[in-house]
N, C-alpha and C positions, 0 to 999 in steps of 0.2 A: 160440220155434218159428215159422219162416217157412212160407209156402205157396209151393210151388216146381213150376213147370211145366217139364218137360224135353222138348225137342224134339230128336229124334235119340236113340234108345235102342239103339245099337249097340254096337261092341266098347268103346269109352269110356263111352258114356252109361249102359249097363246097370250096371256096377259102380259107377259115380258115383251112380246113383240108389240102389242099395242102401246105399251108404255114407251118403248124406244123410238117408235115411228114418230112421235111428237117432234123429236130432234133429229132423227138419222132417217136414211133410207134402208128400209128393211125388207128382205125377201125371205119367205119360209119355205124350205125344202118340204114336199110332200109326195108321198107315193100314189095318192089318188086325187081326183078331182073334188073341188069343194064348192058348194053352193052357197055358203056364206059370203058376206061381203066384208070389206074393211081391212083385209090383209092381202098382200101380194104373195100367192103361192106359185111356186115353181115346181110343175110336176115332173119327177124323175129326171133332173137335168143330167144330159150326158156330158162327157169330159169337155167337149168344147162350149158348154153354155156358158154364158156371161155370169150365171150365178157364181161359179167358181172363181171368178175374180173379184168377189168383194175383199174388203179390207179386213173385216173382222169376222170370225165365225163362232158361233155360240153352239156348242153341241149338247144337248139336253135330251138324251135318248136312254131307253130301257137297256138295262144289261142283258136281257134275253135275246134270242134270236141272233145268233153269230156276232155277238157284240164286238169281239176284239177284231174280227175281220173286217166289220163295217167300219170301225174307226180308222183302221188302216187304210181302207179305200178313201174315206173322206180326207185323212191327212196327206195322202198323194194327189187328191184332185184339187184340193185348196192352193190358190196362187201362193208360191213360195215366199212372197213378202208379207203375206196375211199374218195376223195374229189369231191365236185360237183360244177361246174360253172352253174348258172342259168341265161339265158339271159332273162332280164326283160326290162321294158320301162319306160321312164319319163312321160308316160300317168298317172302313179299313182299320179302325182302331179296336175291333172286337177282341183282340187278344189281351188288350190292357185292363187293368182295374185302376181307380185313383184317377187323378188328374192328368190329361195328356193333352200335348200340343204338337204343332207341325214338325218339331225336331225328333219326335219319337221314331225309333228304329223298328220298322215293321218287318216281322219274320214270316207271318202266316200270309200266302200269297193268294188272296181272294182274286176273283176276276175283276173286281174295281181295282185293286193293286196292280194287277197286270196291266190293266188299261193305262193307268197313270204312267206306269213304266215304258210302256209301248210308245205312247205318245211323247214323252221326253226324249226318246231316242229318235222320234220322227221329225219333231218340231222345235225350233229354237225360240219361237215367240209363243209360249205356252202358258197360259194362266190356269191353274187348277183350283176350283172351289169345291171345299169338301162340306157339303151340306148335312146339317143335322136332320132329324125326322121333319120332313116338310109338312107344316100344317097351315090353317087358316081356311077362310072361305067355307066351303062344305067338307073339309076334312077335319073332324072333330076327334081329339083323341079320347079313346075309350069306347067310341061307336064304330064297331068294326063288325061286318056281317060274318066273317070266317073266325073270329077270334073272342074268347070269353075268359081266357085265363091269361095272366100276364106275370112277368118278373117285375118286382117293384124296384125303386132306385131313383135317383136324380135323373131328370129327363134331360135330353140334349136336343131341343126342338128349334126350329127356325120358322118363322112366319112368312108366306109368300111375299108379302109387301116388302120385307126387309131384304130378301133374296133380290127382287126387281130393283131396289133403291140402290143397294151395293154394286149391282153390275152397272147401273146407269152411272153412278160415280166413279167407278173404275175406268169405264170408257171416256168420261170426261177428263180424268186425270192421266189417262194414256199409261194405265199400269197393264203391262202385256205379259209379264213373266212372274213366276213364284207360286206357292202352294198356301192357301189361306182356309182355315176353318170358318165356317159360317154358322154360327150357333147363337141363340139368345143367351144374354149373359146371367140369367137367372135359371136356377136349376131344381125347381121344386120336385118332390115325389111324384112318381106316375100316379100312385094312388090317391095323392091330393088332387091332381089335374082331373083324374076320371072321376072323382067324387063330386067335384064342382060342376063338371060338365053333365053329370046325370041328373044333378039338380036344376041345372039349367034347360036342359033339353029333353029330360023324362025318359031316359033309356035305363036299363037295368045294368047296376055296377057289377063288373066282372070279379074273379077271384085272383088272388095274388099269391104266388109261391116262388120263393127264392129271392134274392137281392142283388142287385148290381151296384157297384161303387163308382163307375166310370164317370168322369166329368170331362167334356171336351172344352178346352180352352179357347175362346176366341179373341184374345187380347190383341194378336198380330194385326187382325184387320181393324179393330177398332183404333189402334194407334196409327197404322198406316193412313186411314182415311179420315182420322179424326171423326169417327162415325159414332153417332147417337141412334141407338135402336128405335125404331117405330114402335116395337112391340118386345120389349125387354122381359117381359115376365110371360111365361106360358099360362100361368093360371088367368091372365087376362086377355089371351089371344081371342077369344070368341065373345067378348062383351059387346062388340059393336053389332053383332048379327041380329 
């Protein structure tokens, strides 16, 4: 059993915490009081709070609101011996077309790239997970309130269930360093995924203009963990809803 501190208990963090607490001691950092039961929330822990003495920290926070300075503060507060899992994004590859993996030399310094570089300078035991488009549950590709026009091309999606399962397995196998893409191994066209979802859920199909050819390769994580995806095909992500 490990002692885990989770910073960012939102759409991904909350179900992740609930899954991890079956085998570990999990505490969730929070900025406000919570009425819900079932999770151990720590409200704005100060420097001396036992929260910062956890063995593993998982950071799953938005890139908004002073992201880099927040990461720096977390990195300094965590116990020096702790390992950190930084939830990053495959958006770091936005400059690339074609197939890309973790060996790519990234030149466009987005805030997500800056965040990874910052944490790599501050922490030795750092595991970076670059997530594809995070889907599953109520996140249905194509059903957006604020978008109706899309670029077509192969999708680089990942299901919430697989993110949780991979993190559980990495903790179990004590993998504490490295950079890994976490993307479903199949890459149907976005238009195919949207069309199927409109037929399943009854919303209007958007329009498509332009085409991307980027495919994010996740072979490294598959080989390292000998991992079989729960949801390998984004066309089938929502069949169980």
